C-alpha positions as CSV (number, residue, x, y, z in Angstrom):
1,M,-27.3,9.5,-11.9
2,K,-25.9,8.7,-8.4
3,R,-23.4,10.4,-6.8
4,R,-19.8,8.5,-5.2
5,L,-20.5,8.9,-1.2
6,T,-16.8,9.8,-0.3
7,H,-15.1,12.0,2.2
8,A,-15.1,15.5,-0.3
9,P,-18.1,16.9,1.4
10,F,-15.8,16.9,4.8
11,R,-13.0,17.9,2.8
12,Q,-14.5,20.9,1.6
13,I,-15.8,22.5,4.5
14,V,-13.1,21.4,6.7
15,T,-10.2,23.1,4.1
16,S,-12.4,26.4,3.7
17,R,-13.2,26.7,7.5
18,V,-10.2,24.9,9.6
19,D,-7.4,24.8,7.5
20,P,-6.8,24.8,3.6
21,H,-4.0,22.6,4.2
22,A,-5.7,20.2,6.7
23,F,-5.1,16.9,4.0
24,A,-1.9,15.3,2.2
25,P,-1.6,16.6,-1.5
26,E,-1.5,12.5,-2.4
27,T,-4.7,12.0,-0.3
28,S,-7.0,14.3,-2.8
29,R,-7.4,11.4,-6.1
30,V,-8.2,8.8,-3.6
31,S,-11.5,7.7,-5.5
32,M,-9.2,7.1,-8.9
33,L,-6.6,4.9,-6.8
34,E,-6.4,1.2,-8.4
35,N,-3.6,-1.1,-8.6
36,V,-2.1,-2.4,-12.0
37,N,-0.5,-5.1,-12.1
38,S,1.3,-7.2,-14.3
39,E,-1.5,-10.0,-15.2
40,S,-3.7,-7.3,-16.4
41,L,-0.8,-7.4,-19.7
42,A,-1.0,-11.2,-20.0
43,P,-2.3,-12.4,-23.0
44,L,-5.6,-15.1,-22.9
45,D,-3.3,-17.9,-24.2
46,S,-0.5,-17.2,-22.1
47,T,-1.3,-19.6,-18.8
48,G,-0.5,-23.1,-18.8
49,E,-2.4,-25.0,-16.1
50,P,-0.5,-24.0,-12.8
51,V,0.5,-26.7,-10.3
52,I,-1.9,-27.3,-7.3
53,D,-0.5,-28.3,-3.9
54,Q,-3.5,-30.7,-3.1
55,S,-2.6,-30.3,0.7
56,S,-3.2,-26.4,0.6
57,V,-6.6,-27.3,-0.7
58,Q,-8.5,-27.6,2.2
59,R,-7.1,-24.3,3.9
60,L,-7.7,-22.5,1.0
61,V,-11.2,-23.2,0.9
62,I,-11.5,-22.6,4.6
63,T,-10.0,-19.4,3.8
64,F,-12.3,-18.3,0.7
65,L,-15.7,-19.2,2.4
66,T,-14.4,-17.2,5.5
67,V,-13.6,-14.0,3.6
68,T,-17.0,-14.1,1.2
69,S,-19.2,-14.4,4.3
70,G,-21.9,-12.3,4.3
71,L,-21.3,-11.2,1.0
72,V,-21.5,-14.3,-1.3
73,D,-23.0,-17.7,-0.8
74,L,-22.3,-19.3,-4.1
75,F,-22.2,-23.1,-3.2
76,D,-23.1,-25.7,-1.1
77,N,-20.4,-25.7,2.0
78,S,-20.9,-29.4,2.8
79,T,-19.5,-30.4,-0.6
80,L,-17.2,-27.4,-1.7
81,I,-13.9,-29.0,0.0
82,P,-14.4,-32.1,-1.1
83,E,-15.2,-31.7,-4.7
84,L,-12.2,-29.1,-5.5
85,Q,-9.7,-32.0,-3.8
86,A,-11.3,-34.5,-6.2
87,W,-10.7,-31.7,-8.9
88,A,-7.4,-31.5,-8.0
89,A,-6.4,-34.4,-7.8
90,Q,-6.6,-35.5,-11.6
91,A,-4.2,-35.8,-13.5
92,E,-5.6,-33.6,-16.1
93,R,-8.2,-31.1,-15.6
94,S,-10.7,-30.2,-18.3
95,A,-10.8,-26.6,-19.4
96,D,-14.3,-25.5,-18.9
97,V,-16.3,-23.6,-16.5
98,T,-16.2,-25.9,-13.5
99,S,-12.5,-25.6,-13.6
100,A,-12.9,-21.8,-13.9
101,V,-14.9,-21.7,-11.0
102,H,-12.4,-23.7,-8.7
103,Y,-9.0,-22.1,-9.9
104,L,-10.6,-19.2,-9.1
105,V,-11.7,-20.0,-5.6
106,L,-8.3,-21.3,-5.0
107,A,-6.9,-17.6,-6.4
108,I,-9.4,-15.9,-3.5
109,G,-8.3,-18.5,-0.9
110,S,-4.6,-17.9,-1.8
111,Q,-4.6,-14.1,-2.2
112,S,-3.2,-13.0,1.1
113,E,-0.5,-15.8,1.5
114,D,1.2,-15.9,-2.0
115,E,0.2,-13.5,-4.2
116,Q,2.2,-15.7,-7.3
117,T,0.2,-18.5,-6.6
118,A,-2.9,-16.4,-6.1
119,T,-2.1,-14.8,-9.8
120,A,-1.4,-18.1,-11.6
121,Y,-4.8,-19.7,-10.2
122,F,-6.4,-16.3,-11.3
123,L,-5.1,-16.3,-14.5
124,R,-5.9,-19.8,-15.5
125,G,-9.8,-19.4,-14.0
126,K,-10.1,-16.0,-15.5
127,H,-9.0,-17.5,-19.0
128,L,-11.3,-20.3,-18.9
129,A,-14.0,-18.3,-18.2
130,L,-14.0,-15.8,-20.3
131,S,-13.5,-18.7,-23.4
132,T,-17.1,-20.2,-22.3
133,L,-18.6,-17.1,-22.8
134,A,-19.3,-18.3,-26.5
135,G,-20.8,-21.7,-25.5
136,N,-24.5,-21.9,-23.3
137,L,-24.4,-19.6,-20.4
138,S,-25.1,-21.3,-16.9
139,V,-25.1,-20.9,-13.2
140,G,-21.2,-21.7,-13.7
141,T,-20.7,-18.7,-15.9
142,V,-22.3,-16.4,-13.5
143,Q,-20.2,-17.8,-10.5
144,S,-17.3,-17.5,-12.5
145,F,-17.5,-14.0,-13.1
146,V,-18.5,-13.2,-10.0
147,L,-15.6,-14.7,-8.4
148,T,-13.5,-12.5,-11.2
149,T,-15.2,-9.5,-9.5
150,L,-14.0,-10.9,-5.7
151,Y,-10.7,-11.0,-6.7
152,M,-10.4,-7.6,-8.7
153,L,-12.4,-5.8,-6.0
154,R,-9.6,-7.7,-3.4
155,S,-6.9,-6.7,-5.7
156,C,-8.2,-2.9,-5.8
157,Q,-8.8,-3.1,-9.1
158,I,-12.1,-1.8,-9.0
159,N,-12.6,-0.5,-12.4
160,A,-12.3,-4.0,-14.1
161,A,-13.9,-5.4,-11.3
162,F,-17.2,-3.0,-11.9
163,L,-16.7,-4.6,-15.8
164,F,-16.9,-8.1,-14.9
165,F,-19.5,-7.9,-12.5
166,G,-21.8,-6.4,-15.4
167,I,-21.2,-10.1,-17.1
168,A,-21.8,-12.2,-14.3
169,A,-24.6,-9.9,-14.1
170,R,-26.2,-9.9,-17.7
171,A,-25.5,-13.7,-17.4
172,A,-27.8,-13.9,-14.4
173,Y,-30.4,-12.1,-15.9
174,A,-30.0,-14.2,-19.3
175,I,-30.7,-17.4,-17.3
176,G,-33.5,-16.2,-15.2
177,L,-31.9,-16.0,-12.0
178,H,-34.0,-12.9,-11.0
179,R,-37.3,-15.4,-11.5
180,T,-37.6,-17.8,-8.3
181,E,-40.4,-20.1,-10.3
182,I,-38.1,-20.0,-12.9
183,N,-35.3,-21.4,-10.2
184,S,-38.2,-23.8,-8.6
185,R,-38.1,-25.8,-12.0
186,F,-35.4,-26.9,-11.3
187,G,-35.5,-28.9,-8.2
188,P,-35.8,-27.9,-4.5
189,E,-31.9,-28.1,-3.9
190,V,-31.0,-26.3,-7.4
191,H,-33.8,-23.9,-6.5
192,V,-32.2,-23.0,-3.5
193,R,-28.3,-22.6,-4.8
194,R,-30.2,-20.5,-7.8
195,D,-32.1,-18.2,-5.2
196,R,-29.1,-17.9,-3.1
197,L,-27.1,-17.1,-6.4
198,W,-29.4,-14.1,-7.0
199,K,-29.2,-12.8,-3.6
200,S,-25.2,-12.7,-3.9
201,I,-25.7,-10.7,-7.1
202,R,-27.7,-8.3,-5.5
203,V,-25.4,-8.0,-2.6
204,L,-21.8,-7.4,-4.4
205,D,-24.4,-5.3,-6.8
206,L,-25.5,-3.0,-4.3
207,Y,-22.2,-2.5,-2.4
208,L,-20.0,-1.7,-5.9
209,S,-23.2,0.8,-6.6
210,I,-22.8,2.5,-3.4
211,S,-19.3,2.7,-2.9
212,M,-18.6,3.5,-6.5
213,G,-21.5,5.7,-7.0
214,R,-22.3,4.0,-10.1
215,P,-25.9,2.5,-11.6
216,P,-26.7,-0.8,-10.7
217,A,-26.4,-3.8,-13.0
218,A,-29.0,-5.8,-11.0
219,S,-32.5,-4.3,-10.5
220,D,-35.7,-5.8,-7.9
221,A,-38.4,-4.5,-10.2
222,D,-38.9,-8.1,-12.7
223,C,-37.2,-9.7,-9.1
224,T,-39.7,-12.4,-7.6
225,V,-36.9,-14.3,-5.6
226,P,-37.6,-13.4,-1.6
227,Y,-34.9,-12.1,0.7
228,D,-36.6,-13.4,3.7
229,S,-37.0,-16.9,5.0
230,A,-39.4,-17.8,7.7
231,S,-39.0,-20.9,10.4
232,A,-41.3,-22.9,11.8
233,D,-42.8,-20.6,14.2
234,D,-43.0,-17.7,11.5
235,S,-40.2,-15.7,13.0
236,E,-37.4,-14.7,10.4
237,R,-34.3,-18.0,10.1
238,Y,-31.1,-16.4,10.9
239,D,-29.5,-16.2,7.6
240,L,-26.4,-13.9,6.8
241,L,-27.0,-13.6,3.5
242,N,-30.5,-12.6,4.0
243,A,-29.2,-10.1,6.5
244,S,-27.3,-8.7,3.9
245,V,-29.2,-7.8,0.9
246,Q,-31.6,-6.4,3.2
247,I,-29.8,-3.6,4.5
248,L,-27.8,-3.1,1.8
249,S,-31.3,-2.7,-0.1
250,L,-32.0,0.0,2.5
251,V,-28.8,1.6,1.9
252,E,-29.7,1.7,-1.6
253,G,-33.0,3.6,-0.5
254,I,-31.3,6.1,1.4
255,V,-29.1,7.2,-1.5
256,Q,-31.7,7.5,-4.1
257,D,-34.4,9.2,-1.6
258,V,-31.8,11.3,0.3
259,Y,-28.5,12.1,-1.8
260,S,-29.7,11.6,-5.6
261,R,-32.5,14.0,-4.4
262,R,-30.4,16.3,-2.0
263,K,-33.1,16.8,-0.2
264,T,-34.8,15.4,3.3
265,S,-38.1,16.2,5.3
266,L,-39.3,14.8,8.5
267,Q,-41.6,12.3,7.2
268,L,-39.0,10.6,5.1
269,T,-36.3,10.6,8.1
270,E,-38.6,9.0,10.4
271,G,-40.1,5.8,7.5
272,I,-36.2,5.3,7.3
273,S,-35.8,5.0,11.1
274,R,-38.2,2.7,11.6
275,Q,-36.9,0.8,8.9
276,L,-33.5,0.3,10.0
277,R,-35.5,-0.2,13.7
278,E,-37.4,-2.9,11.8
279,W,-34.0,-4.8,10.7
280,S,-32.2,-4.2,13.8
281,G,-35.2,-6.4,15.9
282,K,-35.1,-9.1,13.3
283,W,-31.4,-9.2,13.3
284,L,-28.9,-7.4,15.6
285,S,-29.0,-9.4,18.6
286,A,-28.1,-12.4,16.7
287,L,-25.2,-11.3,14.4
288,L,-23.4,-9.0,17.9
289,R,-23.8,-12.9,19.5
290,A,-21.8,-14.3,16.3
291,A,-19.3,-11.4,16.1
292,N,-18.3,-12.2,20.1
293,S,-18.5,-16.0,19.4
294,E,-15.4,-17.6,20.6
295,S,-14.2,-20.8,19.2
296,E,-15.2,-24.0,22.1
297,S,-12.2,-26.0,19.8
298,E,-9.9,-26.2,16.9
299,S,-12.4,-28.2,15.1
300,E,-15.0,-25.6,15.0
301,S,-12.3,-22.4,14.7
302,G,-13.2,-22.2,10.9
303,R,-16.4,-22.0,10.9
304,D,-16.6,-19.9,14.3
305,D,-14.2,-17.5,12.1
306,R,-16.7,-17.6,9.1
307,E,-19.3,-16.9,10.9
308,R,-17.7,-13.8,13.1
309,V,-16.5,-12.3,9.8
310,G,-19.7,-12.6,7.7
311,A,-22.2,-10.7,10.9
312,C,-18.9,-7.9,11.3
313,Q,-19.6,-7.5,7.7
314,V,-23.0,-7.3,7.6
315,L,-23.0,-5.1,10.9
316,A,-20.4,-2.7,9.3
317,S,-23.1,-2.1,6.4
318,Y,-26.3,-1.8,9.0
319,Y,-24.0,1.2,10.6
320,Y,-23.1,2.5,7.7
321,A,-27.0,3.0,7.0
322,V,-27.3,4.7,10.3
323,M,-24.5,6.9,9.3
324,L,-25.9,7.7,5.8
325,V,-28.8,8.5,7.1
326,S,-28.0,11.0,9.7
327,R,-25.0,12.5,8.3
328,P,-27.1,15.8,6.5
329,F,-27.7,16.7,9.7
330,L,-23.7,16.2,11.4
331,M,-23.0,18.6,8.6
332,Y,-25.2,21.4,9.1
333,E,-23.8,20.7,13.3
334,L,-20.6,20.6,11.6
335,C,-21.1,24.1,9.6
336,R,-22.8,25.4,12.7
337,R,-19.9,25.2,15.0
338,L,-16.8,25.5,12.8
339,P,-15.3,29.2,12.2
340,E,-16.7,30.6,9.1
341,S,-13.5,30.7,7.3
342,A,-9.8,29.2,7.7
343,T,-8.7,32.6,8.6
344,S,-11.1,33.2,11.6
345,H,-9.9,32.7,14.9
346,P,-11.3,29.6,16.8
347,R,-14.0,30.2,18.7
348,P,-14.0,29.4,22.1
349,A,-15.3,26.2,23.3
350,T,-17.9,27.5,25.0
351,A,-19.2,29.5,21.9
352,T,-19.4,25.6,19.8
353,A,-21.2,24.2,23.1
354,P,-24.9,23.4,22.0
355,A,-27.0,24.6,24.3
356,P,-29.0,22.5,26.6
357,A,-32.5,23.5,23.8
358,S,-29.7,22.5,21.2
359,S,-28.1,19.5,22.6
360,G,-31.9,17.8,22.6
361,S,-32.5,18.7,19.8
362,G,-33.8,16.4,16.3
363,R,-30.6,17.8,14.4
364,A,-28.3,17.0,16.9
365,K,-29.6,13.9,18.5
366,L,-29.7,13.0,14.6
367,A,-25.8,14.3,14.4
368,N,-25.0,12.1,17.4
369,A,-26.8,9.0,16.0
370,C,-24.5,9.3,13.0
371,I,-21.7,9.8,15.5
372,D,-22.8,7.1,17.4
373,A,-23.0,4.5,14.8
374,A,-19.4,5.1,13.6
375,T,-18.0,4.6,16.9
376,L,-19.5,1.3,17.2
377,L,-18.5,0.2,13.6
378,I,-15.1,0.9,14.9
379,G,-15.2,-0.8,17.6
380,L,-16.5,-4.0,16.2
381,L,-14.0,-3.6,13.5
382,S,-11.5,-3.3,16.3
383,D,-12.3,-6.4,18.2
384,L,-12.0,-8.1,15.3
385,V,-8.6,-7.1,14.1
386,S,-7.3,-7.4,17.9
387,R,-8.2,-11.5,16.9
388,G,-5.8,-11.2,14.2
389,P,-7.8,-12.6,11.1
390,S,-5.1,-13.7,8.9
391,D,-6.7,-11.8,5.6
392,R,-6.9,-8.3,5.5
393,R,-8.5,-8.1,2.2
394,M,-11.9,-6.9,2.9
395,P,-13.1,-4.4,0.8
396,L,-16.3,-3.6,2.0
397,L,-14.9,-3.4,5.9
398,V,-12.2,-0.7,4.7
399,S,-14.8,0.9,2.5
400,W,-17.4,1.6,5.9
401,L,-14.8,1.8,8.4
402,F,-12.8,4.8,6.6
403,A,-16.2,6.6,6.4
404,S,-16.6,5.9,10.3
405,S,-13.4,7.3,10.8
406,L,-14.3,10.7,9.1
407,V,-17.6,11.0,10.8
408,V,-15.7,10.3,14.5
409,S,-12.9,12.9,13.1
410,V,-15.6,15.7,12.1
411,G,-17.3,15.0,15.3
412,H,-14.4,15.5,17.5
413,L,-13.1,18.4,15.1
414,S,-16.9,20.2,15.9
415,N,-16.7,19.7,19.6
416,F,-18.8,16.6,20.0
417,G,-17.1,15.4,22.9
418,R,-13.2,14.8,23.4
419,A,-13.2,10.9,24.5
420,L,-14.1,10.3,20.6
421,E,-10.1,11.1,20.2
422,K,-10.0,7.3,20.8
423,P,-12.4,5.6,18.2
424,A,-10.8,8.5,15.8
425,E,-6.9,6.9,16.7
426,A,-8.6,3.1,16.9
427,S,-9.7,3.5,13.1
428,I,-6.8,4.6,12.0
429,R,-5.1,1.4,13.9
430,A,-7.8,-0.9,12.2
431,L,-7.2,0.8,8.8
432,E,-3.4,0.6,9.0
433,Y,-3.8,-3.2,9.7
434,F,-5.8,-3.7,6.9
435,A,-3.4,-1.3,4.7
436,A,-0.4,-4.0,5.4
437,Q,-2.3,-5.5,1.9
438,D,-4.5,-3.1,1.3
439,A,-3.9,-0.5,-1.0
440,H,-7.3,1.9,-0.6
441,A,-6.8,1.2,3.1
442,R,-3.4,2.9,3.1
443,Q,-4.8,5.7,1.4
444,Y,-7.8,6.2,3.2
445,A,-5.7,5.7,6.8
446,R,-3.3,8.4,5.5
447,I,-6.9,11.3,5.2
448,A,-7.7,9.8,8.3
449,Q,-4.7,10.9,9.6
450,S,-4.6,14.6,8.3
451,L,-7.9,15.1,9.7
452,H,-7.5,13.4,13.0
453,A,-4.4,16.1,13.3
454,C,-6.5,18.7,11.9
455,A,-9.2,18.3,14.7
456,Q,-6.2,18.0,17.1
457,S,-4.5,21.2,16.2
458,H,-7.7,22.7,15.8
459,L,-8.8,22.2,19.4
460,A,-5.4,22.5,20.7
461,R,-5.9,26.3,19.3
462,Q,-9.3,26.9,20.3
463,D,-8.1,25.9,24.1
464,A,-5.4,28.6,23.8
465,E,-7.9,30.9,22.6
466,E,-10.5,30.1,26.1
467,R,-7.5,30.6,28.0
468,R,-6.7,34.0,26.8
469,R,-10.3,34.8,26.9
470,I,-10.5,34.4,30.6
471,A,-6.9,35.8,30.8
472,E,-7.8,39.0,29.8
473,S,-10.1,39.8,33.1
474,S,-8.8,37.5,35.3
475,T,-5.3,39.2,35.3
476,Q,-6.6,42.5,35.4
477,L,-7.8,41.6,39.0
478,F,-4.2,41.6,40.6
479,G,-2.1,43.5,38.2
480,L,-0.1,40.1,37.1
481,I,0.4,41.8,33.9
482,P,2.4,44.8,33.4
483,K,0.4,47.7,32.1
484,A,1.4,48.8,28.3
485,A,3.6,52.0,28.7
486,N,2.3,54.9,26.8
487,P,4.6,56.5,24.7
488,H,3.3,59.6,23.8
489,P,1.9,60.7,27.9
490,P,-1.0,63.4,27.7
491,R,0.2,66.8,28.9
492,H,-2.9,67.4,30.9
493,A,-4.3,64.6,33.5
494,P,-7.0,62.8,32.4
495,D,-10.7,64.0,33.5
496,H,-12.0,61.0,35.9
497,S,-15.8,61.6,35.2
498,H,-18.2,59.5,35.5
499,S,-18.8,60.0,32.1
500,H,-15.6,58.1,30.6
501,S,-16.0,54.3,30.1
502,Q,-14.7,51.7,32.1
503,T,-11.9,51.0,29.7
504,D,-10.7,54.7,30.6
505,A,-10.4,54.1,34.0
506,P,-7.8,54.5,36.7
507,G,-5.4,51.3,36.9
508,I,-6.5,49.9,33.2
509,T,-4.4,50.5,30.3
510,R,-6.4,50.4,26.7
511,I,-4.6,48.6,24.1
512,Q,-4.2,49.4,20.7
513,D,-2.2,47.8,18.0
514,P,-2.9,47.3,14.3
515,E,-1.4,44.2,14.2
516,P,-2.8,40.7,15.5
517,R,-0.3,39.6,18.1
518,V,-0.8,36.6,20.4
519,S,-0.9,38.5,24.4
520,A,-2.4,37.7,27.2
521,L,-4.4,40.7,27.2
522,E,-5.1,40.8,23.1
523,P,-9.0,41.5,22.4
524,S,-11.1,38.5,22.0
525,P,-12.1,38.7,17.9
526,W,-15.1,36.5,19.2
527,A,-16.1,39.1,21.9
528,S,-19.2,40.7,19.8
529,E,-20.4,37.0,18.5
530,L,-19.7,34.4,20.9
531,F,-23.3,33.9,21.0
532,D,-24.0,34.2,17.2
533,D,-24.8,31.0,15.4
534,F,-24.7,29.4,11.9
535,D,-27.3,30.8,9.1
536,P,-29.6,28.2,8.9
537,S,-31.0,30.0,5.1
538,I,-28.7,28.3,3.4
539,F,-30.5,25.5,4.0
540,S,-33.7,26.9,3.1
541,F,-35.2,26.7,6.5
542,G,-37.4,29.3,5.8
543,E,-37.6,32.2,8.2
544,S,-34.1,32.4,10.3
545,H,-34.8,32.4,13.7
546,A,-32.6,34.3,17.0
547,P,-29.3,32.5,17.2
548,L,-29.0,29.9,19.8
549,T,-26.7,30.8,23.0
550,D,-24.9,29.6,25.6
551,L,-26.5,31.6,28.3
552,R,-29.8,30.1,29.8
553,P,-33.2,31.5,28.5
554,P,-35.4,34.3,30.3
555,Q,-37.5,32.1,32.8
556,G,-40.6,31.2,31.5
557,Q,-39.3,31.1,27.5
558,G,-36.7,28.2,27.8
559,D,-36.6,25.9,24.8
560,V,-38.7,28.5,22.5
561,H,-36.3,28.1,19.7
562,E,-35.7,24.2,19.6
563,G,-37.9,22.7,22.5
564,S,-41.2,23.7,20.8
565,A,-41.0,21.1,18.3
566,D,-40.7,18.1,20.9
567,Q,-43.6,19.4,22.5
568,V,-45.9,19.1,19.6
569,F,-44.5,15.9,17.9
570,G,-44.1,13.9,21.7
571,A,-42.0,12.5,23.6
572,M,-41.6,9.4,21.5
573,N,-41.2,11.2,18.0
574,L,-36.8,11.4,17.7
575,F,-37.2,14.1,14.5
576,P,-38.7,17.3,15.4
577,L,-36.1,19.0,13.3
578,L,-37.7,21.6,10.7
579,D,-38.7,24.7,10.4
580,G,-41.0,26.6,7.5
581,N,-41.8,24.5,4.7
582,G,-40.5,21.1,6.6
583,H,-37.6,20.2,4.0
584,I,-33.6,20.7,4.2
585,D,-32.1,21.7,1.1
586,L,-28.8,19.7,1.1
587,A,-27.6,21.6,-2.0
588,H,-24.4,23.1,0.5
589,L,-23.5,19.5,2.1
590,L,-23.2,17.2,-0.1
């Protein structure tokens, strides 16, 4: 069974090693958060036909196409607006699956600007969709339940969304959408629409499965629909839906091969990295251009907004994939750098900063790749938010943004750089922007704020410990701190022979205090373990090696521990990270 990828591993490490009260109590059950709306209590026949403002149809359809770009492609966009305008102008609208689809499109389009109207449209559309299940299944049946799923996802009704999507997936299998040879029997245009409907099913299914940790409702095992399309010169044609289904398929593979098995290896990591580089080579440049595009005229504004939001949703999934494959190594570095318990004194910065050999190791490179991907995702969505999109219900963006916020905050906490404070704060601002209409984003923002505050507090204590440790020696040079008075002076003068230790020499008084206290001369609790490393034996790395230190190794022995693998695998290999039998047991990290 798949495991939901939440903030629980980070929460466990931070509360056990840094601060037991780092997270607010109300943030501990985020996975169960779900809106309960009054519409769920309404009987199926309690709604008649809602009044449709015909002047708003075009605007609502454009909003619908924008917020679903990169997620689903259910219609011919060039004809959707005229079709809905003609349908809305009818004096009496038929109670069939076509009307169900149209009501649900308008419901999603109006969800962020008029929730009461959106609810009326949704109830009518859902009632008609359920009423048609007793008849013949069709493409409209699949479309109506995909739209119902999207509406409920955007309303933070995740369990209901999961259930209704199951109907959509079963209906898709029933009419053969997963077999392109069946789709081709309906003519070229319908063939393309049916293929794209199946790809929309897969994108939504993969997102639900990955974000909720539940088994997928669809599978590629018996699927013959291609997930790519070649142009005239045999290169990949730019297509947001193809790019989205390809990257989410890679994410599904990462979850199955790494997180479900709770192990990773050199060969597996290299293989996933190669697949991500291939995807990036095909799509990244075009997606970045679309995400940063500017509208030259008001007539092009809607289309550019649609392309921009779609590109951001696909890019966010790509950055999330990079974070996912490299997150175990960030967890390892987090455990290595943080104190072993929350009651321990924080290690000075020099004790947690990676040594030159360590910073170039495969583990550190992958940990930094996780942080870099999170930083890029935050920058991408911060730019999107700065443009002020009118719709703030984007569940996929909110999910991946929350993951990136956790990554940069724990990177900041574990001394990957003080520069991470800015992206951590930017991620919180972006989550708060979506939180105006998204209950999940509101909860995620609270968690991110708690973790960021914990990181700042921990680093402040660490700086104070470092300053105190330095002051131990510097204040003794000039007598800046008065000596502690001895309440029981000895009757005989001490023997100042050379056999005495340096601490008993004249002018230096040893401080003995059974109670711990903060003092400029308090002995450092890390004095004897300043260069101790986290024991790697819990990760099944085989025999433990000598701990890493911040000291430069003796001449001729540099980079023995971390650099030898780089010499074996060559300069082009980014993953010289395994000792022993070549496997990392992630049971303690996930």
